[in-house]
C-alpha positions in Angstrom: -0.7 47.6 -1.5 1.8 48.5 1.2 1.2 48.4 4.9 1.0 51.8 6.4 4.2 53.3 8.0 4.4 53.2 11.8 4.5 56.5 13.7 7.6 58.4 13.6 9.9 58.7 16.7 10.3 62.2 18.0 9.7 62.6 21.8 10.0 59.8 24.3 13.7 59.1 23.9 14.4 62.8 24.4 12.5 62.7 27.6 14.3 59.5 28.6 17.5 61.4 28.0 16.5 64.3 30.0 15.3 62.1 32.8 18.5 60.1 33.0 20.2 63.4 34.5 23.9 63.3 35.1 24.3 59.6 35.7 27.7 58.2 34.9 28.1 55.3 32.5 30.6 53.4 30.6 31.1 54.9 27.2 32.2 52.7 24.2 33.8 53.6 20.9 32.0 52.0 18.0 33.5 52.3 14.5 31.0 52.6 11.8 31.4 52.4 8.0 28.4 52.9 5.9 27.9 53.0 2.0 24.6 53.7 -0.1 23.5 53.8 -3.4 20.4 55.5 -4.9 17.3 53.5 -3.4 14.0 53.1 -5.2 11.6 55.9 -4.4 9.5 54.9 -1.4 11.4 51.9 -0.3 10.6 51.7 3.4 9.4 48.2 4.0 11.9 45.3 4.6 12.2 41.6 5.6 15.0 40.7 7.8 17.2 37.5 6.9 20.3 35.9 8.3 23.5 36.5 6.1 24.7 33.0 7.3 22.6 30.3 6.0 23.9 27.9 8.7 22.7 30.1 11.4 19.1 29.3 12.0 16.8 32.1 12.4 15.0 30.4 15.2 18.5 30.6 17.0 17.9 32.6 20.3 21.0 34.9 19.7 20.0 35.7 16.2 16.4 36.4 17.3 17.7 38.8 20.0 20.0 40.6 17.4 17.3 40.7 14.9 15.0 42.5 17.3 17.7 45.0 18.0 18.3 45.6 14.3 14.5 46.0 13.7 14.3 48.6 16.2 17.3 50.4 14.8 15.6 50.4 11.4 12.3 51.7 12.8 14.3 54.7 14.2 14.8 55.7 10.4 11.0 55.2 9.7 11.3 51.8 8.1 9.1 49.0 9.0 8.8 45.2 8.6 6.6 43.9 5.7 4.0 41.3 6.6 5.7 39.0 4.1 8.7 38.8 1.9 6.8 39.2 -1.2 5.5 42.5 0.0 8.8 43.8 1.2 10.6 46.7 -0.7 14.0 45.3 0.4 15.7 42.5 2.0 18.0 43.3 4.9 20.7 40.8 5.6 22.1 40.6 9.1 25.4 39.4 10.1 27.2 39.4 13.6 29.8 37.7 15.4 33.3 38.1 16.9 36.6 37.8 15.2 39.6 35.7 16.2 41.3 37.2 19.2 44.6 38.9 18.6 47.4 40.2 21.0 48.0 43.8 21.2 50.7 45.8 23.1 49.4 49.0 24.7 50.7 51.4 27.1 48.8 51.9 30.3 49.0 54.6 32.9 50.3 53.4 36.1 50.1 55.5 39.3 53.3 56.1 41.1 53.4 56.5 45.0 56.0 57.8 47.3 56.6 57.6 51.1 56.4 61.0 52.6 56.2 62.5 56.0 57.1 60.4 59.0 60.0 61.2 61.6 59.8 63.1 64.8 59.3 66.7 65.6 59.3 68.4 69.1 56.6 70.6 70.6 56.3 72.5 73.7 53.3 71.8 75.7 51.8 73.1 79.0 51.9 70.8 82.1 49.8 71.7 85.2 50.8 70.1 88.6 48.5 69.2 91.4 48.8 72.8 92.9 47.6 74.2 89.8 51.0 75.6 88.7 51.7 75.5 85.1 55.1 74.9 83.5 56.2 74.0 80.0 58.0 70.8 78.9 59.4 69.9 75.4 58.1 66.5 74.3 58.8 64.4 71.1 55.8 63.8 68.7 56.4 60.8 66.4 54.6 60.8 62.9 54.1 57.7 60.7 55.0 58.0 57.1 52.2 58.0 54.5 52.0 56.9 50.8 51.0 59.8 48.5 50.2 59.8 44.7 53.2 61.6 43.2 52.4 60.9 39.4 51.8 58.5 36.6 54.2 56.5 34.5 53.4 54.6 31.2 54.0 51.0 31.3 53.7 48.3 28.4 51.0 45.7 28.8 50.1 42.8 26.5 46.4 42.4 26.1 44.0 40.2 24.1 41.7 42.1 21.9 38.3 40.8 20.7 36.7 42.5 17.9 32.8 42.3 17.9 30.9 43.2 14.7 27.4 43.8 13.4 26.7 44.2 9.7 23.5 45.2 8.1 23.1 45.0 4.4 19.9 46.0 2.3 19.3 44.6 -1.2 16.5 45.0 -3.6 13.9 42.5 -3.2 14.3 41.0 -6.7 15.3 37.5 -7.9 18.9 36.9 -8.6 20.0 37.4 -12.0 22.6 35.3 -13.8 23.8 34.0 -10.4 24.4 37.5 -9.1 22.6 38.6 -5.9 20.2 41.4 -6.2 21.6 44.9 -6.1 23.0 46.3 -2.9 21.1 49.5 -1.6 23.1 50.4 1.4 25.3 48.5 4.0 26.6 49.5 7.5 29.5 47.7 9.3 29.7 48.5 13.1 32.5 47.1 15.3 33.9 47.5 18.7 37.2 46.1 20.0 38.5 45.7 23.5 39.2 42.8 26.0 35.5 41.9 26.4 34.3 38.6 25.0 30.6 39.4 25.7 29.2 39.7 22.3 25.6 39.8 23.7 26.4 43.0 25.7 27.7 44.7 22.6 24.9 43.9 20.2 22.4 46.7 21.3 25.4 49.1 21.6 26.5 48.5 18.1 22.9 48.6 16.9 22.2 52.0 18.5 25.5 53.4 16.7 24.1 52.4 13.2 20.7 54.4 13.4 22.2 57.7 12.0 23.8 55.9 9.2 21.0 53.7 7.7 20.8 54.6 4.1 23.5 57.0 4.5 27.2 57.3 3.1 29.7 57.8 6.0 32.4 58.8 3.5 34.9 57.1 5.6 35.2 55.4 9.0 33.5 57.3 11.9 33.8 56.6 15.7 30.7 57.0 17.6 30.8 57.3 21.4 27.9 55.2 22.8 26.9 55.3 26.6 25.7 52.1 27.9 22.9 53.6 29.8 22.1 56.2 27.2 18.8 56.9 25.7 19.8 55.5 22.4 20.8 52.1 23.7 17.6 52.1 26.0 15.6 52.5 22.8 17.3 49.5 21.1 17.0 47.4 24.3 13.4 48.0 24.8 12.6 46.8 21.3 9.6 47.1 19.0 6.9 46.9 21.8 8.1 50.1 23.3 6.6 53.5 22.6 8.2 55.1 19.7 10.7 57.9 20.0 13.3 59.3 17.9 16.7 57.9 19.3 19.5 60.6 19.5 22.9 58.9 18.6 26.1 60.1 20.1 28.3 62.6 18.1 30.9 61.1 16.0 34.6 61.9 16.7 36.7 63.3 13.9 36.7 60.8 11.0 39.7 58.5 10.8 41.8 58.3 7.7 
């Protein structure tokens, strides 16, 4: 007999989003690829496992990543089974950072020019001790100043680090003839830039997967994620926070 499904998530994250107002935040582009196959009816419970057998599930980084993923799964109404035997599916978690690669990019560089300066002449009134006013021409010296006159594109060699998070759900059945159980759905999320801070990106990537759990993205989607947005806040707070429906950022036009 399956455990009851936890409450669905419709209100609190919306309120958090409204409460955040117009605060500015760093926004990250997360690439998401998702594929799915027909899942067994009523498959809602899962047990999470590490994809890498060498990575112990007591590893602190794994446990942190696992909490983010469990929270993302809860955003789709899925819940963790009390034991592996009672789970409808086994969800494998894989995350990490690929080897760095060099990339030439063009950056916008401000161009400044020196303007102004020189000397100009003004006629000013001068009053003597008797109260008589006369006029005198004096020189007024102005210092030159730097002003932004435009931008130029300049090449720059940067080192790029691709961070990734992969979540794969399989039927909870024994392997047959050496083959793993059938895959139900899989999501691959990644973000690439100059940062090597994988820990910072785990909740950001996890938040981008919520709308694609059990879905087919057709092709790669680019999801814009605000670091201080309601969706990331929902992931960071974890399973102990009150449940609310996270609203993922809209995807850009699909890449070919």
